[in-house]
MARLUM-753416 format. One line per 5 residues: number of its first residue (from 1); their letters; for each residue x, y, z of C-alpha. Coordinates in Angstrom, 1 decimal, padded with zeros to 4 digits. Each point is the difference from the previous one (the first is absolute). Example, Ala and Ser with C-alpha at 12.3 -4.5 7.8 and 13.67 -1.06 7.14 Angstrom:
1) AS) 012.3:-004.5:007.8 ~ 001.4:003.4:-000.7
//
This chain:
1) XXXXX) 126.4:222.8:128.5 ~ -002.8:-001.4:002.0 ~ -000.5:-003.4:001.0 ~ -002.4:-002.2:-002.4 ~ -003.4:-000.6:001.6
6) XXXXX) -000.8:-003.7:000.0 ~ -002.2:-001.1:-003.0 ~ -003.6:-000.2:001.6 ~ 000.4:003.1:002.3 ~ 001.3:001.7:-003.1
11) XXXXX) -002.7:-001.0:-002.2 ~ -002.6:001.2:002.6 ~ 001.5:003.3:000.3 ~ -000.2:000.3:-003.9 ~ -003.6:-001.0:-000.1
16) XXXXX) -000.7:002.8:002.7 ~ 001.5:002.4:-002.0 ~ -002.2:-000.8:-003.0 ~ -003.0:-000.6:001.8 ~ -000.5:002.1:003.3
21) XXXXX) -002.4:-001.1:002.7 ~ -003.5:000.4:-000.9 ~ -002.1:002.8:001.9 ~ -002.1:-001.1:003.0 ~ -003.2:-001.6:-000.9
26) XXXXX) 001.3:-001.8:-003.2 ~ -000.1:-003.7:000.4 ~ 001.9:-002.3:-002.5 ~ -002.4:-002.5:-001.8 ~ 000.5:-003.6:001.6
31) XXXXX) 001.0:-001.3:-003.2 ~ 000.9:-003.5:001.5 ~ -002.4:-000.2:002.8 ~ -001.4:-003.5:-000.1 ~ -003.6:001.1:001.0
36) XXXXX) -000.6:002.6:-003.0 ~ -003.3:-000.3:-001.5 ~ -000.5:000.1:-003.6 ~ -000.1:003.8:-000.1 ~ 003.1:001.9:001.0
41) XXXXX) -000.6:003.5:001.1 ~ 002.4:002.5:-000.6 ~ 000.3:003.6:001.5 ~ -000.3:002.5:-002.8 ~ 000.2:003.7:-000.3
46) XXXXX) -003.8:000.2:-000.1 ~ 000.0:-001.0:003.5 ~ -000.9:002.7:002.6 ~ 002.0:-001.3:002.7 ~ 003.4:000.5:-001.5
51) XXXXX) 001.7:001.0:-003.1 ~ 002.7:-001.4:-001.9 ~ 003.1:001.7:000.0 ~ 001.1:002.1:-003.3 ~ 002.8:000.7:-001.6
56) XXXXX) 002.8:-002.6:-001.3 ~ -000.7:-002.3:002.9 ~ -003.7:-000.4:-000.9 ~ -001.2:-003.5:-000.8 ~ -002.8:-000.8:-002.4
61) XXXXX) -002.0:-002.7:001.4 ~ -002.4:-002.2:-002.0 ~ -003.5:-000.1:000.0 ~ -002.2:-002.3:001.7 ~ 000.0:-003.6:-001.8
66) XXXXX) -002.9:-002.1:000.0 ~ 000.6:-004.0:-000.9 ~ -001.7:-001.1:-003.3 ~ -001.5:-003.7:000.4 ~ -000.1:-000.9:-003.7
71) XXXXX) 003.3:001.2:-000.8 ~ 002.0:-003.0:000.9 ~ -002.5:-002.6:-001.7 ~ 000.0:002.0:-003.3 ~ 003.5:000.2:-000.3
76) XXXXX) 000.4:-003.6:000.6 ~ -002.6:-000.9:-002.4 ~ 001.8:002.3:-002.6 ~ 003.5:-001.8:000.7 ~ -001.5:-003.7:-000.4
81) XXXXX) -001.8:001.1:-003.4 ~ 003.5:001.3:-001.2 ~ 001.7:-003.0:001.1 ~ -002.4:-002.3:-001.3 ~ 000.2:001.8:-003.8
86) XXXXX) 003.9:-000.4:000.5 ~ 000.0:-003.6:000.4 ~ -002.6:-000.6:-002.8 ~ 001.9:001.8:-002.6 ~ 003.1:-001.6:001.3
91) XXXXX) -001.6:-003.7:-000.4 ~ -001.6:000.9:-003.5 ~ 003.5:001.5:-001.2 ~ 001.5:-003.4:001.1 ~ -002.5:-002.1:-001.7
96) XXXXX) 000.3:001.8:-003.2 ~ 003.7:-000.1:-000.3 ~ 000.3:-003.8:001.3 ~ 000.5:-002.7:-002.4 ~ -002.6:-002.9:-000.2
101) XXXXX) 000.8:-002.8:002.2 ~ 001.0:-003.4:-001.4 ~ -003.0:-001.5:-000.2 ~ -001.9:002.5:-001.7 ~ 000.6:000.4:-003.7
106) XXXXX) -000.3:003.7:-001.3 ~ -002.2:000.6:-002.9 ~ 001.9:000.6:-003.3 ~ -000.1:003.3:-001.2 ~ -001.7:000.0:-003.6
111) XXXXX) 001.7:002.5:-002.6 ~ -002.0:000.6:-003.1 ~ 001.4:-001.6:-003.1 ~ 001.2:002.3:-002.4 ~ -000.7:-002.2:-002.8
116) XXXXX) -003.7:-000.3:000.9 ~ -001.8:003.4:-000.7 ~ -002.5:001.2:002.8 ~ -003.5:-001.0:-000.6 ~ -002.0:003.1:-001.5
121) XXXXX) -002.2:001.9:002.2 ~ -003.4:-000.2:-001.6 ~ -002.2:002.9:000.8 ~ -003.6:-000.4:-000.2 ~ -001.7:001.7:-003.3
126) XXXXX) -003.1:000.5:-001.4 ~ -002.1:-003.3:-000.7 ~ 000.2:-000.6:-003.5 ~ -002.0:-003.1:-000.1 ~ 000.9:-003.7:-001.0
131) XXXXX) 003.4:-000.2:-001.7 ~ 001.6:-002.5:-002.3 ~ 002.7:-002.1:001.5 ~ 003.6:001.5:-001.3 ~ 002.1:-002.9:-001.2
136) XXXXX) 003.9:000.9:000.6 ~ 002.0:000.1:-003.1 ~ 002.0:-002.9:-000.8 ~ 004.0:000.3:000.5 ~ 001.5:000.9:-003.5
141) XXXXX) 001.9:-002.9:-001.3 ~ 002.9:000.6:-002.1 ~ -000.1:-002.2:-003.2 ~ 003.2:-001.6:-000.9 ~ 001.4:001.5:-002.9
146) XXXXX) 000.3:-002.2:-003.1 ~ 002.6:-001.2:-001.8 ~ 000.8:001.2:-003.4 ~ 001.6:-002.8:-002.0 ~ 002.8:001.3:-002.6
151) XXXXX) -000.7:-000.6:-003.6 ~ 002.7:-002.8:-000.3 ~ -002.5:-002.0:002.2 ~ -003.2:000.4:-001.9 ~ -001.5:-001.5:-003.2
156) XXXXX) -001.3:002.4:-003.1 ~ -002.7:-001.0:-002.2 ~ 000.9:-001.1:-003.6 ~ -003.8:-000.6:-001.3 ~ -003.3:-000.7:001.3
161) XXXXX) -002.8:-002.0:-001.5 ~ -003.2:-000.6:002.0 ~ 001.0:-001.2:003.3 ~ 003.5:-001.3:-001.3 ~ 002.9:002.3:000.5
166) XXXXX) 003.5:-000.6:-001.1 ~ 002.7:001.5:002.2 ~ 003.8:000.9:-000.3 ~ 001.7:-001.1:003.2 ~ 003.0:002.0:001.1
171) XXXXX) 002.4:-002.0:-001.7 ~ -001.6:000.3:-003.3 ~ -001.7:-003.3:-000.3 ~ -003.7:-000.4:-000.8 ~ -002.6:-001.3:002.2
176) XXXXX) -004.1:-000.5:000.0 ~ -002.4:000.4:002.5 ~ -003.7:000.5:000.0 ~ -001.6:002.7:002.1 ~ -003.1:002.2:000.2
181) XXXXX) 001.9:003.3:000.5 ~ 002.9:001.0:-002.0 ~ 003.7:-000.3:001.8 ~ 000.5:003.5:-001.0 ~ -002.2:000.9:003.0
186) XXXXX) -003.9:001.1:001.0 ~ -000.8:002.3:003.1 ~ -003.1:-002.2:000.7 ~ 001.9:-003.0:001.0 ~ 000.2:-000.5:003.7
191) XXXXX) 000.9:-003.8:000.1 ~ 001.7:-002.3:-002.3 ~ 000.0:-003.9:-000.2 ~ 002.8:-001.8:-001.8 ~ -001.1:-003.5:-000.7
196) XXXXX) 002.4:-002.7:-001.4 ~ -001.0:-002.8:-002.3 ~ 000.9:-003.7:000.8 ~ 001.8:-002.6:-001.8 ~ -002.0:000.1:-003.2
201) XXXXX) 000.9:004.0:000.0 ~ -003.6:001.1:-001.1 ~ 000.6:003.7:000.9 ~ -003.1:001.2:-001.9 ~ -002.3:-002.6:001.7
206) XXXXX) 001.3:000.9:003.5 ~ -000.6:003.9:-000.9 ~ -003.5:-000.8:-001.0 ~ -000.8:-002.0:003.1 ~ 001.5:002.6:002.4
211) XXXXX) -001.9:002.7:-001.7 ~ -003.3:-001.8:000.7 ~ 000.8:-000.5:003.4 ~ 000.9:003.9:000.4 ~ -003.4:000.6:-001.7
216) XXXXX) -001.9:-002.1:002.4 ~ 001.8:001.6:003.1 ~ -001.0:003.5:-001.3 ~ 003.6:000.8:-000.4 ~ 000.7:000.0:-004.1
221) XXXXX) -000.6:004.1:000.0 ~ 003.2:000.6:001.9 ~ 002.0:-003.1:000.2 ~ 002.6:-000.6:-002.7 ~ 000.5:-003.9:-001.0
226) XXXXX) 003.1:-000.9:-001.3 ~ 000.9:-003.4:-001.5 ~ 003.8:-000.5:-001.1 ~ 000.6:-002.5:-002.6 ~ 003.3:-002.0:000.5
231) XXXXX) 000.5:-001.7:-003.2 ~ 002.0:-003.3:-000.5 ~ -000.8:-001.8:-003.2 ~ -000.8:000.1:-003.6 ~ -003.8:-000.3:001.0
236) XXXXX) 000.4:003.4:001.7 ~ 000.9:001.5:-003.5 ~ 003.0:002.1:001.4 ~ 000.5:002.7:-002.0 ~ 003.4:001.6:-000.9
241) XXXXX) 001.5:001.6:002.8 ~ -002.3:-001.4:002.5 ~ 001.1:-001.5:003.3 ~ -000.5:-003.7:000.2 ~ 000.9:-002.8:002.9
246) XXXXX) 001.0:-003.6:-000.5 ~ -002.1:-002.8:002.0 ~ -000.9:001.3:003.6 ~ 002.9:002.5:000.5 ~ -002.6:002.9:000.3
251) XXXXX) -001.7:-001.5:002.8 ~ 003.0:000.1:002.0 ~ 001.5:003.5:-000.9 ~ 002.6:-001.4:-002.1 ~ 001.4:001.7:-003.3
256) XXXXX) -001.7:000.3:-003.3 ~ 001.3:-002.0:-003.0 ~ -000.6:003.1:-002.3 ~ 001.5:002.5:001.0 ~ 002.6:-001.9:001.9
261) XXXXX) 000.0:000.5:003.8 ~ -003.5:002.0:000.4 ~ -001.7:-001.5:003.3 ~ -003.4:-000.2:000.0 ~ 000.1:001.6:003.6
266) XXXXX) 001.7:002.9:-001.7 ~ -003.0:000.6:-002.3 ~ -002.5:-000.1:003.0 ~ 002.6:002.6:001.4 ~ -000.8:002.1:-003.0
271) XXXXX) -003.6:-000.3:000.1 ~ -000.3:000.8:003.6 ~ 002.0:003.2:-000.7 ~ -002.1:001.2:-002.6 ~ -003.0:-000.4:001.8
276) XXXXX) 001.3:001.7:003.2 ~ 001.2:002.8:-001.9 ~ -002.1:003.3:001.3 ~ 000.5:001.5:-003.3 ~ -002.0:-002.7:-001.6
281) XXXXX) -002.3:-001.2:002.4 ~ -000.2:002.7:002.7 ~ -003.1:-001.5:001.9 ~ 001.2:-003.6:000.2 ~ 000.5:-001.1:003.6
286) XXXXX) -000.1:-003.9:-000.3 ~ 001.5:-002.7:-002.1 ~ -000.9:-003.6:000.3 ~ 002.1:-002.6:-001.5 ~ -001.5:-003.3:-000.5
291) XXXXX) 000.0:-003.1:-002.2 ~ -001.5:-003.6:-000.3 ~ 001.7:-003.1:000.1 ~ 003.3:000.7:-001.8 ~ -000.8:003.7:000.3
296) XXXXX) -000.5:-000.9:004.0 ~ 003.5:-001.3:-000.2 ~ 001.4:003.0:-001.6 ~ -001.8:002.2:002.5 ~ 001.2:-001.5:003.1
301) XXXXX) 003.7:-000.2:-001.2 ~ -000.3:003.5:-001.1 ~ -001.4:001.2:003.3 ~ 003.3:-001.5:001.6 ~ 002.6:001.4:-002.6
306) XXXXX) -001.6:003.0:-001.9 ~ 001.7:003.2:000.8 ~ -002.1:002.6:-001.7 ~ -003.1:-000.2:002.8 ~ 002.6:001.1:002.7
311) XXXXX) 001.1:003.1:-001.9 ~ -003.6:001.3:-000.9 ~ -000.8:001.9:003.1 ~ -003.6:001.4:000.4 ~ -001.7:-003.2:-001.7
316) XXXXX) -001.6:-002.9:001.9 ~ 000.9:-003.5:-001.5 ~ -001.6:-003.3:000.2 ~ 000.9:-003.2:-001.2 ~ -002.6:-003.0:-000.5
321) XXXXX) 001.4:-003.2:-001.1 ~ -002.8:-002.3:-001.3 ~ 000.3:-003.7:000.0 ~ 003.7:-000.3:-000.8 ~ 001.5:-003.5:-000.7
326) XXXXX) 003.0:000.9:002.5 ~ 001.6:002.5:002.1 ~ 003.5:001.2:000.7 ~ 000.7:-001.1:003.6 ~ 002.4:002.2:002.4
331) XXXXX) 001.7:-003.0:001.9 ~ 000.7:-003.8:-000.8 ~ -002.9:-001.3:001.9 ~ -003.0:-001.2:-001.5 ~ -003.4:-001.6:001.4
336) XXXXX) -000.8:-003.5:001.0 ~ -002.7:-001.9:-001.8 ~ -002.9:002.0:001.9 ~ 001.8:003.4:000.7 ~ 000.2:-000.3:003.6
341) XXXXX) 003.7:000.0:000.4 ~ 002.9:001.4:-002.2 ~ 003.5:-001.7:-000.3 ~ 002.9:-000.3:-002.3 ~ -001.0:-002.8:-002.5
346) XXXXX) 002.1:-003.2:000.6 ~ -000.5:-001.4:-003.4 ~ 002.9:000.1:-002.5 ~ -002.3:-000.7:-003.0 ~ -000.5:004.0:-000.2
351) XXXXX) 003.5:001.3:001.1 ~ -000.9:003.3:-001.9 ~ -003.3:000.7:001.5 ~ 001.3:003.3:001.4 ~ 001.2:001.3:-003.0
356) XXXXX) -001.7:003.0:-001.7 ~ -002.8:000.1:-000.7 ~ -001.2:-002.1:002.8 ~ 002.7:001.4:002.5 ~ 002.7:002.7:-000.1
361) XXXXX) 003.0:-002.3:-000.9 ~ 001.6:000.7:-003.3 ~ -001.9:003.3:-000.8 ~ 001.4:001.8:-003.1 ~ -000.3:003.2:-001.9
366) XXXXX) -002.7:002.4:001.4 ~ -001.1:-002.1:002.8 ~ 003.4:-000.7:001.2 ~ 000.7:003.7:000.7 ~ -001.4:-000.2:003.6
371) XXXXX) 001.3:-002.1:002.7 ~ -002.3:-002.7:001.6 ~ -000.4:002.2:003.1 ~ -000.9:002.8:-002.3 ~ -002.5:-001.8:-001.8
376) XXXXX) -001.8:-001.2:002.9 ~ -000.1:003.3:001.7 ~ -001.4:001.8:-003.4 ~ -002.5:-002.7:-000.4 ~ -001.1:000.4:003.7
381) XXXXX) -000.2:003.8:-000.4 ~ -002.7:-000.2:-002.8 ~ -003.7:-000.6:000.0 ~ -000.5:-003.5:-001.6 ~ -003.3:-002.0:-000.2
386) XXXXX) 000.1:-003.6:-001.0 ~ -003.1:-001.0:-001.7 ~ -001.2:-003.7:-000.5 ~ -003.1:-001.4:-001.5 ~ -001.3:-002.7:002.4
391) XXXXX) -000.4:-002.4:-002.6 ~ 003.4:000.3:-001.8 ~ 001.0:-003.3:001.7 ~ 000.6:-002.2:-003.3 ~ 002.3:000.1:-002.9
396) XXXXX) -001.4:001.8:-002.8 ~ 002.8:-001.0:-002.4 ~ 002.4:003.0:000.8 ~ 000.5:-000.7:003.9 ~ 003.7:000.1:000.8
401) XXXXX) 001.1:-003.5:000.9 ~ 003.7:000.4:000.2 ~ 001.2:-001.1:003.2 ~ 001.0:003.4:001.4 ~ -003.6:001.1:-000.6
406) XXXXX) -001.5:-003.5:001.6 ~ 002.1:000.6:003.2 ~ -002.3:003.3:000.5 ~ -003.2:-002.1:-000.2 ~ -002.1:-002.4:-001.9
411) XXXXX) -001.9:002.8:-002.0 ~ -000.4:003.8:-000.2 ~ -002.7:000.6:002.7 ~ 002.4:-002.0:002.7 ~ 003.2:001.8:-001.5
416) XXXXX) -001.7:003.5:000.6 ~ -001.3:-000.9:003.5 ~ 003.5:-001.8:001.0 ~ 002.2:002.8:-001.6 ~ -001.7:002.8:002.0
421) XXXXX) -000.2:-002.0:003.3 ~ 004.0:-000.4:-000.1 ~ 000.7:003.5:-001.1 ~ -001.7:001.7:002.6 ~ 001.7:-002.3:002.7
426) XXXXX) 003.1:001.7:-001.4 ~ -001.3:003.4:-000.2 ~ -003.1:000.2:002.4 ~ -000.4:003.9:-000.7 ~ -000.3:-000.3:-003.7
431) XXXXX) -003.1:001.6:-001.4 ~ -001.0:-003.3:-002.0 ~ -003.3:-001.8:-000.2 ~ -001.8:-002.8:-002.1 ~ -003.2:000.2:-001.6
436) XXXXX) -001.9:-003.3:-000.9 ~ -002.8:000.4:-002.9 ~ -002.6:-002.9:000.8 ~ -000.8:-002.4:-002.7 ~ 002.3:001.5:-002.5
441) XXXXX) 002.8:-002.4:-001.6 ~ 002.7:001.2:-002.4 ~ -001.9:002.5:-001.8 ~ 001.3:003.8:-000.4 ~ -003.4:001.4:-001.3
446) XXXXX) -001.8:-001.2:003.1 ~ 002.8:001.1:002.5 ~ 000.3:003.4:-001.3 ~ -004.1:000.4:000.0 ~ -000.4:-001.2:003.6
451) XXXXX) -001.1:002.3:002.7 ~ 002.6:-001.2:002.3 ~ 002.8:001.4:-001.9 ~ -001.8:003.6:-000.8 ~ 001.7:001.9:002.6
456) XXXXX) 003.4:-001.7:-000.3 ~ -000.2:000.9:-004.1 ~ -002.1:003.2:000.0 ~ 000.2:001.6:003.5 ~ -002.6:000.3:002.5
461) XX) -001.4:003.2:-001.4 ~ -001.0:-002.0:-003.4
//
């Protein structure tokens, strides 16, 4: 085995084997000469002076290259442009994805409300000239279904002569009224006015006066006027089987003398139920209960304790108490001499001033069925109008002068004013008001005919 030739020498020998010496006349290109010009002249096989060797050791030499002065600037510009685009895209992407700074409030995203339909797209159409404005239809109002009273609540007609009608009450007793339409019913009737007589129990006279007022108001054709007669003594010619009351029991809703135990408020319930029946009066929508003097007392107390109006759904009720001598109070306070303050009376000379009919203590029979709180709440829930004549300020002979009444005020006009003021202090949301008929004293005819009470009695459409 021959000895190993050292590294550099051995490599030189190897290279010489691969690349034999160039023939004479061939000079290698001075690639690393420091003074080389821009053009390198490389011998080629086209030179006549010498030819390149052929065979496996022939070397393919490149052609002459000439430098391009625009190449480097163009490449640089393209690179700079690409870098700029890359930087711009990176910044834009960062701004889009970055959250807003702490001192910037982002605009809220408004989403369409599914409950609000989108506005319609209105396309232009042909010119059709001026058009009438279109009134949008009013929303449909579902009427309250009327209550159909059972036959056990309603009266039946026994006989009728002129405007006097004898009725049979549910318990079998007879009872007389005056009316312009029969209680059996009539489709023309849209409103009813029940007018209660005074202490003299002149039911026919009250009917005549209210009918005159209805005609003057233009309401007689569709308004039924009913005047009940609460008979009480021999002068009233009580017939066999007729109901009658002793003394002033009917004013307070207390039981009758014949038949025993029939409350005057129950009779009013029967009349109300008969009028509210859709089978009898299908077009009736309003019932006004009113009365003058003692009839005004009856009206105010029935508004507090009467049961039927709360059951007759679909009917609008109104209570108008005209010139009553006294009112039922709902607490034990009474006005001072000029009605500026209300306190518990200190005088012991009128210890029963708060007993019924002036107050709520000691109630019996029909008025005693509600508690004090229930009676006040029911009264507050109803539409009540106190009507006073401005000249009803003196005792005309039948003014109530008992101490319980005198503690309510010196006369009827003052008593109405003081009572309403105090009740509204207890129930400020009650739908109650007071009307004053100027220049009228204790006269029912003038009270009914006054334009002041026209709307209260017959409605705004009359």
